[in-house]
C-alpha positions in Angstrom: 0.0 0.0 0.0 1.4 3.4 -1.0 1.6 6.3 1.5 -1.6 8.4 1.2 -1.5 12.1 2.1 -4.8 14.0 2.5 -4.7 17.8 2.4 -7.3 20.5 3.3 -7.4 24.2 3.9 -9.6 26.8 5.4 -9.4 30.2 7.1 -9.6 30.6 10.8 -13.2 31.9 10.9 -15.5 28.9 10.3 -19.1 28.0 10.9 -19.7 25.0 13.2 -20.9 22.8 10.4 -17.6 23.3 8.6 -15.7 22.1 11.6 -17.9 19.0 11.5 -16.8 18.4 8.0 -13.2 18.8 8.8 -13.6 16.4 11.8 -15.1 13.8 9.5 -12.2 13.9 7.1 -9.6 13.6 10.0 -11.5 10.7 11.4 -11.6 9.1 7.9 -7.8 9.5 7.7 -7.3 7.9 11.1 -9.4 4.9 10.1 -7.3 4.2 7.0 -3.9 5.4 8.3 -3.7 8.2 5.8 -1.5 11.1 6.8 -3.3 14.5 7.1 -2.3 18.1 6.6 -4.3 21.2 7.3 -3.3 24.6 6.1 -4.7 28.1 6.7 -4.0 31.1 4.5 -0.4 29.9 4.1 -1.8 27.8 1.3 -1.7 30.8 -0.9 2.1 31.1 -0.5 2.3 28.4 -3.2 1.0 31.0 -5.8 3.7 33.2 -7.5 3.4 36.8 -6.3 2.6 38.3 -9.7 -0.5 35.9 -9.9 -1.4 36.7 -6.3 -1.4 40.4 -7.2 -3.5 39.7 -10.3 -6.0 37.7 -8.4 -6.3 40.0 -5.4 -9.7 39.3 -3.7 -10.3 36.2 -5.8 -9.6 33.7 -3.1 -11.4 30.7 -4.7 -9.3 31.0 -7.8 -6.1 31.4 -5.8 -7.0 28.2 -3.9 -7.5 26.4 -7.2 -4.0 27.3 -8.3 -2.4 26.7 -4.9 -3.8 23.2 -4.4 -2.3 22.1 -7.7 1.2 23.3 -6.7 0.9 21.8 -3.2 -0.1 18.4 -4.5 2.5 18.5 -7.3 5.3 19.4 -4.9 4.3 16.8 -2.3 4.4 14.0 -4.9 7.7 15.1 -6.3 9.2 15.1 -2.8 7.5 12.2 -1.1 5.8 10.1 -3.8 2.8 7.9 -2.9 -0.7 9.3 -3.3 -2.0 12.8 -2.7 -5.7 13.7 -2.1 -7.2 17.1 -1.9 -10.6 17.5 -0.2 -12.3 20.9 0.1 -12.9 21.9 3.7 -16.7 21.7 3.2 -16.5 18.0 2.4 -18.5 15.7 4.7 -17.4 12.0 4.8 -20.6 10.1 4.9 -19.1 6.6 4.8 -15.9 6.2 6.8 -15.2 2.8 5.2 -14.9 4.1 1.7 -11.6 4.5 -0.1 -10.9 5.7 -3.6 -9.7 3.4 -6.4 -6.0 3.7 -6.0 -5.4 1.7 -9.2 -6.2 4.9 -11.0 -3.3 7.3 -11.6 -5.7 10.3 -11.1 -9.3 10.8 -10.4 -11.8 13.6 -9.5 -15.2 13.8 -7.9 -18.3 13.6 -10.0 -21.3 15.8 -9.2 -24.8 15.0 -10.2 -26.0 18.6 -9.9 -29.8 19.2 -9.7 -31.1 22.7 -10.3 -34.6 24.0 -10.8 -35.7 26.6 -13.4 -38.4 29.2 -12.6 -41.0 27.1 -14.5 -40.3 24.2 -12.2 -38.2 22.1 -14.7 -35.3 20.3 -13.1 -32.0 20.4 -14.9 -29.3 17.9 -14.3 -25.5 18.3 -14.8 -23.2 15.4 -14.5 -19.6 16.6 -14.5 -16.3 16.5 -12.7 -15.4 18.7 -9.7 -12.2 19.5 -8.0 -13.4 19.4 -4.4 -12.1 15.8 -4.5 -8.8 15.2 -6.4 -6.5 12.2 -6.1 -3.2 11.8 -7.8 -0.6 9.0 -7.7 3.1 10.0 -8.1 3.2 8.4 -11.6 0.3 10.4 -13.0 0.8 12.7 -16.0 -2.4 14.7 -15.4 -1.4 16.9 -12.4 1.7 18.5 -14.1 -0.4 19.2 -17.1 -3.3 20.8 -15.1 -0.7 22.8 -13.2 0.8 24.1 -16.4 -2.5 24.9 -18.1 -4.1 26.6 -15.1 -1.1 28.9 -14.4 -0.7 29.6 -18.1 -4.3 30.7 -18.4 -4.2 33.0 -15.4 -0.9 34.6 -16.6 -2.4 35.3 -20.1 -6.0 36.2 -19.5 -7.1 39.8 -18.8 -7.7 40.2 -15.1 -11.2 41.5 -15.8 -12.1 38.3 -17.8 -11.2 35.8 -15.1 -14.4 33.9 -14.5 -15.2 32.1 -11.2 -14.1 28.4 -11.4 -12.1 29.2 -14.5 -9.2 27.0 -13.5 -11.2 24.7 -11.3 -14.4 22.9 -12.3 -14.7 24.7 -15.6 -11.3 23.7 -16.7 -11.9 20.1 -15.6 -15.2 20.0 -17.5 -13.6 21.2 -20.7 -10.7 18.8 -20.5 -12.9 15.9 -19.4 -14.8 16.1 -22.7 -11.5 15.3 -24.5 -9.5 13.2 -22.0 -12.3 11.3 -20.2 -10.8 11.5 -16.7 -11.6 8.8 -14.2 -14.4 10.2 -11.9 -15.6 9.0 -8.5 -19.4 9.3 -8.4 -19.1 8.3 -4.7 -17.5 11.8 -4.2 -20.5 14.0 -5.0 -21.6 17.6 -4.6 -24.8 18.8 -3.0 -26.9 21.5 -4.7 -28.9 23.9 -2.5 -32.2 22.5 -4.0 -31.3 18.9 -3.1 -30.2 20.0 0.4 -33.6 21.5 1.0 -35.5 18.4 -0.1 -33.3 16.2 2.0 -34.5 18.1 5.1 -38.1 17.6 3.9 -37.5 13.9 3.2 -39.1 14.0 -0.2 -39.3 16.0 -3.4 -38.9 15.9 -7.2 -35.1 16.3 -7.0 -34.8 13.3 -4.7 -37.0 11.3 -7.1 -34.8 12.3 -10.0 -31.7 11.4 -8.2 -33.0 8.0 -7.1 -34.3 7.3 -10.6 -30.8 7.8 -12.0 -29.7 4.7 -9.9 -26.5 6.5 -8.9 -23.8 4.7 -6.9 -24.1 5.5 -3.2 -22.4 8.8 -2.4 -19.8 8.2 0.3 -18.6 11.8 0.7 -20.4 15.1 -0.1 -19.0 18.4 -1.0 -21.6 20.6 0.6 -20.8 23.6 -1.6 -20.4 26.1 1.3 -19.6 28.8 -1.3 -23.4 28.9 -1.9 -24.3 29.2 1.7 -25.6 32.7 1.2 -28.3 31.5 -1.2 -31.6 31.3 0.6 -31.4 29.1 3.7 -28.6 26.9 2.4 -26.3 27.6 5.4 -29.1 26.6 7.8 -29.7 23.5 5.7 -26.1 22.5 5.9 -26.0 22.9 9.6 -29.0 20.6 9.9 -27.6 18.0 7.5 -24.2 17.8 9.3 -26.0 17.4 12.6 -28.0 14.5 11.2 -26.2 12.9 8.2 -28.6 10.0 8.2 -30.9 12.3 6.2 -28.7 11.6 3.2 -29.8 7.9 3.3 -33.0 8.7 1.4 -30.9 8.9 -1.7 -29.4 5.4 -1.4 -30.3 3.1 -4.3 
């Protein structure tokens, strides 16, 4: 078994439900004897100063760049396997482990959204809240190069949110067909609301898709200011059994 390093980062000011998420990841690491590293704002030291100046105030994009450098440098120095998990990731099944036979893999979100007319839209795509790389992978160095090159070249006013995160992965996935872990999902605000109600058309749509059981959820805390999403996340982390209604 190769050495496995799990890395997370967050600032010092956190909501209680986010601490619950971090605790769940640390417990998961202890169960499987993975090493664990937590970083605060020093994560951004991995981004070259000119890019930090260009991205001032764009913390999520800085984090997308910094995680790539952090994982690349760790694998170059120590080898083994490196896993990144966003701080708002809740481990729902402590027994689950990724497929280490893959040289690289990402999370797969089955994102459910509702239009104003009530129509439910579904997006099935990769996300970078879960990323796993083995030392022998060719993908991380390429992602690192492309992401940093894009930010260096693009006009600072044209840098879109998620530009070098999920949007980049989605564009490359259409060509490269990355290995994705559907067990590492992402929770939309609409689905979170229905989980607290215990029923709803999004839950029905999710179950009808016969998805593999989600073992860890990225709770998408960046959307916590939408409606009551922050309150919903607090309730779900306090009672994670509410997720079980989605089980196939």
